[in-house]
VEXVOVO-462048 format. One record per residue (C-alpha): residue number from 1; residue in three letters; x, y, z. Coordinates in Angstrom, 1 decimal. Each point is the difference from the previous one (the first is absolute). Layout:
<kolnus>
<kolnu num="NUM" residuo="ala" X="X" Y="Y" Z="Z"/>
...
</kolnus>
This chain:
<kolnus>
<kolnu num="1" residuo="met" X="0.0" Y="0.0" Z="0.0"/>
<kolnu num="2" residuo="asn" X="1.3" Y="3.4" Z="-0.9"/>
<kolnu num="3" residuo="thr" X="0.2" Y="2.0" Z="3.2"/>
<kolnu num="4" residuo="asp" X="-0.6" Y="3.3" Z="-1.7"/>
<kolnu num="5" residuo="ile" X="-3.3" Y="-1.1" Z="-1.7"/>
<kolnu num="6" residuo="asp" X="-3.2" Y="-1.0" Z="1.6"/>
<kolnu num="7" residuo="met" X="-1.9" Y="-2.7" Z="-1.9"/>
<kolnu num="8" residuo="lys" X="-3.4" Y="-1.5" Z="-0.5"/>
<kolnu num="9" residuo="leu" X="-0.6" Y="-3.7" Z="0.1"/>
<kolnu num="10" residuo="asp" X="-3.1" Y="-1.9" Z="-1.0"/>
<kolnu num="11" residuo="val" X="-1.1" Y="-2.4" Z="2.7"/>
<kolnu num="12" residuo="leu" X="-2.8" Y="-2.2" Z="-1.2"/>
<kolnu num="13" residuo="gly" X="-1.6" Y="2.9" Z="-1.8"/>
<kolnu num="14" residuo="thr" X="0.6" Y="2.6" Z="2.8"/>
<kolnu num="15" residuo="glu" X="2.7" Y="2.6" Z="-0.4"/>
<kolnu num="16" residuo="tyr" X="2.5" Y="0.3" Z="2.9"/>
<kolnu num="17" residuo="leu" X="2.5" Y="2.8" Z="0.3"/>
<kolnu num="18" residuo="ile" X="3.5" Y="-1.1" Z="1.0"/>
<kolnu num="19" residuo="leu" X="2.1" Y="2.6" Z="1.8"/>
<kolnu num="20" residuo="glu" X="3.4" Y="0.0" Z="1.6"/>
<kolnu num="21" residuo="arg" X="0.2" Y="2.4" Z="2.8"/>
<kolnu num="22" residuo="ser" X="2.3" Y="0.8" Z="3.0"/>
<kolnu num="23" residuo="lys" X="-1.5" Y="-0.5" Z="3.4"/>
<kolnu num="24" residuo="asn" X="0.0" Y="3.8" Z="0.4"/>
<kolnu num="25" residuo="glu" X="-2.1" Y="0.3" Z="-3.2"/>
<kolnu num="26" residuo="asp" X="-2.5" Y="-2.6" Z="1.1"/>
<kolnu num="27" residuo="glu" X="-0.8" Y="-0.2" Z="3.7"/>
<kolnu num="28" residuo="ile" X="-2.1" Y="-3.2" Z="-0.5"/>
<kolnu num="29" residuo="leu" X="3.2" Y="-1.9" Z="-0.7"/>
<kolnu num="30" residuo="gly" X="1.1" Y="0.3" Z="3.6"/>
<kolnu num="31" residuo="asp" X="2.5" Y="-2.8" Z="0.6"/>
<kolnu num="32" residuo="asn" X="-1.3" Y="-2.0" Z="-2.9"/>
<kolnu num="33" residuo="ser" X="1.7" Y="-0.6" Z="-3.4"/>
<kolnu num="34" residuo="gly" X="-3.2" Y="0.4" Z="-1.9"/>
<kolnu num="35" residuo="tyr" X="-3.8" Y="-0.3" Z="0.1"/>
<kolnu num="36" residuo="cys" X="-3.0" Y="-0.5" Z="-2.2"/>
<kolnu num="37" residuo="asp" X="-3.0" Y="2.2" Z="0.6"/>
<kolnu num="38" residuo="lys" X="-3.1" Y="-1.7" Z="-1.5"/>
<kolnu num="39" residuo="thr" X="-2.1" Y="3.1" Z="0.6"/>
<kolnu num="40" residuo="thr" X="2.1" Y="2.4" Z="-2.1"/>
<kolnu num="41" residuo="lys" X="1.4" Y="-2.8" Z="-2.3"/>
<kolnu num="42" residuo="lys" X="3.5" Y="1.1" Z="0.8"/>
<kolnu num="43" residuo="ile" X="3.2" Y="-2.0" Z="0.7"/>
<kolnu num="44" residuo="val" X="2.8" Y="1.8" Z="1.7"/>
<kolnu num="45" residuo="ile" X="3.6" Y="-1.3" Z="0.3"/>
<kolnu num="46" residuo="ala" X="2.5" Y="1.7" Z="2.3"/>
<kolnu num="47" residuo="lys" X="3.1" Y="1.6" Z="-1.4"/>
<kolnu num="48" residuo="arg" X="3.3" Y="-1.1" Z="1.4"/>
<kolnu num="49" residuo="asp" X="0.8" Y="1.8" Z="3.3"/>
<kolnu num="50" residuo="ser" X="3.5" Y="1.4" Z="0.4"/>
<kolnu num="51" residuo="asp" X="0.6" Y="-2.3" Z="3.0"/>
<kolnu num="52" residuo="ser" X="-1.1" Y="-3.2" Z="-1.9"/>
<kolnu num="53" residuo="thr" X="2.5" Y="-2.9" Z="0.5"/>
<kolnu num="54" residuo="leu" X="-1.5" Y="-2.3" Z="-2.7"/>
<kolnu num="55" residuo="gly" X="2.6" Y="-1.1" Z="-2.5"/>
<kolnu num="56" residuo="asp" X="-2.3" Y="-0.3" Z="-3.0"/>
<kolnu num="57" residuo="trp" X="-2.7" Y="2.6" Z="0.4"/>
<kolnu num="58" residuo="asp" X="-1.3" Y="-0.6" Z="-3.6"/>
<kolnu num="59" residuo="ala" X="-0.7" Y="-3.6" Z="0.8"/>
<kolnu num="60" residuo="tyr" X="-1.8" Y="0.9" Z="3.2"/>
<kolnu num="61" residuo="arg" X="-2.0" Y="2.7" Z="-1.7"/>
<kolnu num="62" residuo="arg" X="-1.2" Y="-2.4" Z="-2.7"/>
<kolnu num="63" residuo="his" X="-1.0" Y="-2.5" Z="2.7"/>
<kolnu num="64" residuo="cys" X="-2.0" Y="2.7" Z="1.8"/>
<kolnu num="65" residuo="leu" X="-1.7" Y="1.0" Z="-3.2"/>
<kolnu num="66" residuo="arg" X="-0.9" Y="-3.6" Z="-0.9"/>
<kolnu num="67" residuo="his" X="-1.4" Y="-0.4" Z="3.6"/>
<kolnu num="68" residuo="glu" X="-2.2" Y="3.1" Z="-0.4"/>
<kolnu num="69" residuo="ile" X="-1.1" Y="-0.9" Z="-3.5"/>
<kolnu num="70" residuo="ile" X="-1.2" Y="-3.4" Z="1.4"/>
<kolnu num="71" residuo="his" X="-2.0" Y="2.0" Z="2.6"/>
<kolnu num="72" residuo="ala" X="-1.6" Y="1.9" Z="-2.8"/>
<kolnu num="73" residuo="phe" X="-1.0" Y="-3.2" Z="-1.9"/>
<kolnu num="74" residuo="met" X="-1.4" Y="-1.4" Z="3.3"/>
<kolnu num="75" residuo="phe" X="-2.0" Y="3.1" Z="0.6"/>
<kolnu num="76" residuo="glu" X="-1.4" Y="0.1" Z="-3.6"/>
<kolnu num="77" residuo="ser" X="-0.9" Y="-3.7" Z="0.2"/>
<kolnu num="78" residuo="gly" X="-2.0" Y="0.6" Z="3.2"/>
<kolnu num="79" residuo="leu" X="2.4" Y="-2.1" Z="2.1"/>
<kolnu num="80" residuo="asp" X="0.8" Y="2.7" Z="2.5"/>
<kolnu num="81" residuo="ser" X="-3.1" Y="-0.6" Z="2.0"/>
<kolnu num="82" residuo="ile" X="0.7" Y="-3.6" Z="0.7"/>
<kolnu num="83" residuo="glu" X="1.9" Y="-0.5" Z="3.3"/>
<kolnu num="84" residuo="ser" X="1.6" Y="-3.3" Z="-0.7"/>
<kolnu num="85" residuo="tyr" X="0.3" Y="-2.0" Z="-3.2"/>
<kolnu num="86" residuo="pro" X="0.7" Y="-3.7" Z="-0.5"/>
<kolnu num="87" residuo="leu" X="3.3" Y="-0.5" Z="-1.7"/>
<kolnu num="88" residuo="glu" X="-1.4" Y="-1.8" Z="-3.0"/>
<kolnu num="89" residuo="phe" X="-2.4" Y="2.9" Z="-0.6"/>
<kolnu num="90" residuo="met" X="2.9" Y="2.4" Z="-0.2"/>
<kolnu num="91" residuo="val" X="2.1" Y="-2.3" Z="-2.2"/>
<kolnu num="92" residuo="asp" X="-3.0" Y="-0.3" Z="-2.4"/>
<kolnu num="93" residuo="trp" X="-0.5" Y="3.8" Z="0.0"/>
<kolnu num="94" residuo="thr" X="3.6" Y="0.7" Z="-0.6"/>
<kolnu num="95" residuo="ala" X="0.1" Y="-2.5" Z="-2.9"/>
<kolnu num="96" residuo="met" X="-3.0" Y="1.6" Z="-1.6"/>
<kolnu num="97" residuo="gln" X="1.3" Y="3.5" Z="0.4"/>
<kolnu num="98" residuo="phe" X="3.7" Y="-0.6" Z="-0.5"/>
<kolnu num="99" residuo="arg" X="0.2" Y="1.2" Z="-3.7"/>
<kolnu num="100" residuo="lys" X="-1.7" Y="3.3" Z="0.9"/>
<kolnu num="101" residuo="ile" X="2.3" Y="0.4" Z="3.0"/>
<kolnu num="102" residuo="gln" X="3.1" Y="-0.8" Z="-2.0"/>
<kolnu num="103" residuo="arg" X="-1.0" Y="2.6" Z="-2.6"/>
<kolnu num="104" residuo="ala" X="-0.5" Y="2.6" Z="2.7"/>
<kolnu num="105" residuo="phe" X="3.5" Y="-0.8" Z="1.4"/>
<kolnu num="106" residuo="glu" X="1.5" Y="0.3" Z="-3.5"/>
<kolnu num="107" residuo="ile" X="-1.7" Y="3.4" Z="-0.5"/>
<kolnu num="108" residuo="ala" X="1.2" Y="1.2" Z="3.4"/>
<kolnu num="109" residuo="gly" X="3.5" Y="-1.2" Z="-0.6"/>
<kolnu num="110" residuo="cys" X="0.1" Y="-2.3" Z="3.1"/>
<kolnu num="111" residuo="glu" X="-0.2" Y="-3.4" Z="-1.6"/>
<kolnu num="112" residuo="arg" X="3.3" Y="-1.3" Z="1.4"/>
</kolnus>
């Protein structure tokens, strides 16, 4: 993901805005590395802090982005209201949605 450009991503027909912001720019981040807001259809990923000790920030950022994109797919599939899911149900859902998720990862540049 280009850190200078915000992007839009289609998640099961719903447009999500992906933003990369510092924790000073987005107070909702708090101590988190990212979040997905289903009410505003926004995914926010934290920029690297100057005190970060991670050796490969880009790999970590891609991981966080994938995590939040999965949240968006869960929200748009109506799975956010279920408190616990049987493992097979989640495996089946992932198998059915994988191609769409893979395409979203490719568009967002976090497929690795």
